[in-house]
C-alpha positions in Angstrom: -17.3 -212.2 6.0 -14.7 -209.5 5.4 -12.2 -211.7 3.6 -11.0 -209.7 0.6 -9.4 -211.6 -2.3 -5.8 -210.3 -2.8 -5.0 -208.0 -5.8 -3.7 -209.3 -9.0 0.0 -208.7 -9.7 0.9 -207.1 -13.1 2.2 -209.5 -15.7 5.6 -209.2 -17.3 5.7 -208.1 -21.0 6.3 -210.9 -23.5 7.1 -211.2 -27.2 6.8 -214.2 -29.4 9.8 -215.4 -31.3 9.0 -215.9 -35.0 10.5 -219.4 -35.0 9.0 -220.6 -31.8 5.5 -221.1 -30.3 7.0 -220.5 -26.8 7.1 -217.1 -25.2 10.5 -215.4 -25.1 11.3 -212.8 -22.5 11.3 -209.2 -23.8 14.2 -206.8 -22.7 13.5 -204.5 -19.7 11.9 -201.2 -20.6 11.6 -199.6 -17.1 13.1 -199.8 -13.6 10.0 -201.8 -12.4 10.7 -204.6 -14.8 10.3 -208.0 -13.1 13.5 -210.1 -12.4 14.0 -212.7 -15.1 13.3 -215.7 -12.9 10.0 -214.3 -11.9 9.0 -214.0 -15.5 9.9 -217.6 -16.0 8.0 -218.5 -12.9 4.9 -216.8 -14.4 5.3 -218.7 -17.7 5.6 -222.0 -15.8 2.6 -221.1 -13.7 0.5 -220.5 -16.9 1.5 -223.9 -18.2 0.5 -225.5 -14.9 -2.9 -223.7 -15.0 -3.4 -224.9 -18.6 -2.7 -228.4 -17.3 0.2 -228.9 -19.8 1.6 -231.1 -17.0 -1.1 -232.7 -14.8 -1.0 -233.0 -11.0 1.5 -235.7 -10.1 3.3 -235.6 -13.4 7.0 -234.7 -13.9 7.7 -231.4 -15.7 10.5 -231.1 -18.2 14.1 -230.9 -17.0 15.8 -227.7 -16.2 18.0 -228.0 -19.3 14.9 -228.5 -21.5 13.0 -225.6 -19.9 16.1 -223.3 -20.3 16.2 -224.1 -24.0 12.5 -223.6 -24.3 12.6 -220.1 -22.8 16.0 -219.0 -24.0 17.4 -218.5 -20.5 20.1 -220.0 -18.3 19.6 -223.2 -16.3 20.2 -221.2 -13.1 17.3 -218.9 -13.9 15.0 -221.9 -14.5 16.2 -223.4 -11.2 15.4 -220.3 -9.3 12.0 -220.1 -10.9 11.3 -223.7 -9.9 12.5 -223.1 -6.4 10.0 -220.3 -6.1 7.2 -222.5 -7.4 8.2 -225.2 -4.9 8.1 -222.7 -2.1 4.5 -221.8 -3.2 3.6 -225.6 -3.1 3.0 -225.7 -6.8 5.9 -228.1 -7.6 7.7 -230.8 -5.6 11.3 -231.7 -6.1 12.2 -235.4 -5.6 15.8 -236.2 -5.1 17.2 -238.2 -8.0 13.9 -238.3 -9.8 13.1 -234.7 -11.0 10.4 -232.1 -10.3 6.7 -232.9 -10.2 3.5 -231.0 -10.2 2.2 -230.9 -6.6 -1.1 -232.7 -5.9 -3.6 -232.9 -3.1 -5.0 -236.3 -4.2 -2.8 -238.6 -2.1 -1.5 -236.4 0.7 -0.8 -238.0 4.1 -3.0 -236.5 6.9 0.0 -234.9 8.7 1.1 -233.1 5.5 -2.3 -231.9 4.3 -1.8 -228.1 4.2 -5.5 -227.2 4.4 -6.4 -229.6 7.2 -6.3 -227.4 10.4 -8.4 -229.5 12.8 -6.3 -232.1 14.7 -6.9 -234.5 17.5 -5.8 -233.5 21.0 -4.3 -237.0 21.5 -1.9 -236.5 18.6 -3.2 -239.4 16.6 -2.5 -238.7 12.9 -5.9 -239.3 11.4 -7.6 -237.8 8.4 -11.3 -237.2 9.3 -14.0 -239.3 7.6 -16.4 -237.2 5.6 -20.2 -237.7 5.3 -21.9 -235.5 2.7 -25.3 -234.4 4.0 -26.5 -232.5 1.0 -25.7 -231.0 -2.4 -27.9 -228.3 -3.7 -27.9 -225.7 -6.5 -28.5 -222.1 -5.7 -27.8 -218.5 -6.7 -25.0 -216.3 -5.3 -26.1 -213.6 -2.9 -24.4 -210.2 -3.0 -21.8 -211.2 -0.3 -21.1 -214.6 -1.9 -20.7 -213.0 -5.3 -18.3 -210.5 -4.0 -16.1 -213.1 -2.2 -16.1 -215.5 -5.2 -15.8 -212.8 -7.9 -19.1 -213.8 -9.4 -22.1 -211.9 -10.6 -25.0 -211.6 -8.1 -27.5 -214.3 -8.9 -24.9 -216.5 -10.7 -25.3 -220.2 -10.2 -23.5 -221.9 -7.3 -23.3 -225.3 -5.7 -24.0 -225.6 -1.9 -22.4 -228.6 -0.1 -23.0 -229.5 3.5 -20.9 -232.2 5.1 -19.9 -233.6 8.5 -16.3 -234.6 9.4 -15.7 -237.2 12.1 -12.8 -238.4 14.1 -13.1 -241.9 15.4 -16.8 -241.8 14.5 -17.5 -238.6 16.5 -18.7 -235.5 14.6 -16.1 -232.7 14.9 -16.8 -230.3 11.9 -19.9 -229.2 10.1 -18.8 -227.6 6.8 -21.0 -225.4 4.6 -19.3 -225.0 1.2 -20.2 -222.7 -1.7 -18.6 -223.3 -5.1 -19.0 -221.5 -8.5 -21.4 -223.6 -10.5 -19.6 -223.1 -13.8 -16.4 -224.8 -12.5 -18.1 -227.8 -10.9 -20.7 -228.9 -13.4 -21.6 -232.5 -12.8 -20.9 -232.6 -9.1 -23.5 -234.7 -7.4 -23.8 -236.4 -4.1 -23.4 -239.8 -5.7 -20.2 -238.7 -7.5 -18.7 -237.4 -4.4 -19.6 -240.4 -2.3 -17.8 -242.7 -4.9 -14.6 -240.8 -4.3 -12.0 -242.0 -1.8 -9.8 -239.3 -0.6 -9.7 -235.6 0.5 -12.2 -233.1 -0.8 -9.6 -230.9 -2.5 -8.2 -234.0 -4.2 -11.7 -234.7 -5.5 -11.9 -231.1 -6.9 -8.5 -231.5 -8.5 -9.0 -234.9 -10.0 -12.6 -234.7 -11.2 -12.9 -231.0 -12.1 -9.3 -229.8 -12.7 -9.6 -227.1 -10.0 -6.5 -226.9 -7.8 -6.7 -225.2 -4.4 -3.5 -223.3 -3.9 -4.0 -220.9 -1.0 -6.6 -219.7 1.4 -7.5 -216.9 3.8 -9.3 -217.8 7.0 -11.1 -215.9 9.8 -11.6 -217.7 13.1 -14.0 -216.8 15.9 -16.2 -218.4 18.6 -19.9 -218.8 18.1 -22.8 -220.6 19.9 -24.2 -223.7 18.2 -27.7 -223.1 16.7 -30.2 -225.9 16.9 -29.9 -227.4 13.4 -26.0 -227.4 13.6 -26.1 -228.8 17.1 -28.2 -231.7 15.9 -25.9 -232.6 13.1 -22.9 -232.4 15.4 -24.5 -234.3 18.3 -24.1 -231.5 20.8 -26.4 -229.2 22.8 -27.7 -226.0 21.3 -25.7 -223.0 22.6 -22.5 -225.0 23.0 -19.5 -222.8 22.1 -18.0 -223.8 18.7 -15.1 -222.6 16.7 -16.2 -221.0 13.4 -13.6 -221.1 10.6 -14.5 -219.0 7.6 -12.4 -219.6 4.5 -12.0 -218.3 1.0 -9.8 -220.6 -1.2 -7.9 -219.5 -4.3 -6.6 -221.2 -7.4 -4.2 -219.9 -10.1 -4.1 -216.2 -10.6 -5.5 -215.6 -7.0 -8.9 -216.5 -8.4 -11.4 -217.4 -5.5 -13.1 -220.7 -6.1 -14.4 -221.8 -2.7 -16.2 -220.2 0.2 -16.8 -222.3 3.3 -17.8 -222.0 7.0 -16.8 -224.8 9.3 -18.3 -225.2 12.8 -15.9 -227.1 14.9 -16.4 -229.0 18.2 -13.2 -228.6 20.2 -13.8 -230.9 23.2 -11.2 -233.3 21.9 -9.7 -231.4 18.9 -7.9 -228.2 18.3 -7.1 -225.8 15.4 -3.5 -226.2 14.4 -1.5 -223.6 12.4 2.2 -223.6 11.9 3.8 -220.1 11.4 7.1 -219.2 9.8 
């Protein structure tokens, strides 16, 4: 799968104030110096990655953050706006700003759910986990997940259903080091979306993804799990998902039956 993880952006230079444990922005040293609000955005993103504020929790006020970093409230507001645009934070009118979470998202607002029913019914598919196995990363998997070849991975296979009918067969590969303790029993005890499970139980937040979509013919084992004839055209969706710092943390291939469903993607 030729999905290449995006490059890492250079970090802004920082100095530590002698009287404070918090980073203070250093003065610009070259024309390529990042705008101040982007430096504050980067510092806030580090705090989010370190789980200083957990998913669903409120972050400090703009006034408190401005004092913390030694910048204006307007600069902090612009940084928060940028993080909200990246779906890392959520503003709630009259309440404050909260860390975004995938745990309790409504089906119509789940950013990573692309398969929808043709009849327009707003339904989150039911998930049946077929298998959880441990394995070793092949060369291609290692490249896409930024692992070493042969490093431990977890292999999940699950079937998604709408109204009891199988619609998606997912094969998912996860870095073993990030998902220690993931078992079939532990997943089956969870009630909610898969990415909410990753976030709640393992502290791994899925923030962005790259996908490749193509048509394929159903092989016999996949056809059996999906309840269709071998050779039936299916929609194959291959995805690499990233967490903070554009770090790849999931590789999946979904085979989708589109007789009564479609792939939905909103642009712009």
